[in-house]
C-alpha positions in Angstrom: -18.5 -14.5 -9.3 -19.8 -10.9 -8.9 -17.7 -8.3 -10.7 -16.4 -5.5 -8.5 -17.3 -1.9 -9.4 -14.0 0.1 -9.3 -13.4 3.8 -9.4 -11.1 5.1 -12.1 -8.3 5.4 -9.5 -8.9 1.9 -8.3 -8.9 0.6 -11.8 -5.6 2.4 -12.6 -4.0 1.0 -9.5 -5.2 -2.5 -10.3 -4.0 -2.2 -13.9 -0.6 -1.0 -12.7 -0.4 -3.8 -10.1 -1.2 -6.5 -12.7 1.3 -5.0 -15.1 4.0 -5.5 -12.5 4.6 -1.8 -11.9 4.7 -2.1 -8.2 7.6 -3.5 -6.1 7.3 -5.5 -3.0 8.1 -3.5 0.2 11.2 -5.0 1.7 10.7 -6.5 5.1 6.9 -5.7 5.1 6.1 -8.6 7.5 8.8 -7.3 9.9 7.3 -3.8 9.7 3.8 -5.1 10.4 5.2 -7.1 13.4 7.0 -4.1 14.7 3.9 -1.9 14.4 1.7 -4.5 16.1 4.3 -4.9 18.8 4.0 -1.1 19.3 0.2 -1.4 19.5 -0.3 0.1 16.0 -2.8 -1.9 13.8 -1.2 -2.8 10.4 -4.1 -0.9 8.8 -3.0 2.3 10.5 0.6 1.6 9.4 -0.4 1.2 5.8 -2.7 4.2 5.9 0.1 6.3 7.2 2.5 5.1 4.5 0.0 5.8 1.8 -0.7 9.3 3.3 3.1 10.1 3.4 3.5 8.9 -0.2 0.5 11.0 -1.4 1.8 14.1 0.4 5.3 13.7 -0.9 6.8 13.0 2.5 8.3 9.7 1.2 9.3 8.6 -2.3 8.9 5.2 -3.9 11.2 4.4 -6.8 9.7 2.0 -9.3 
């Protein structure tokens, strides 16, 4: 299998994920269904959530 080339940020995220430092989003499947029912692709929903997190509009407690 070909090894992926990751950026430093991607490697950090992967390491944190593998160490169990992320929590599952409650009702994520429901959020995706609701978004797609509204005509919003799930990729857009995830992108929006990430943007809001990065710009401190939402907080995630780990």
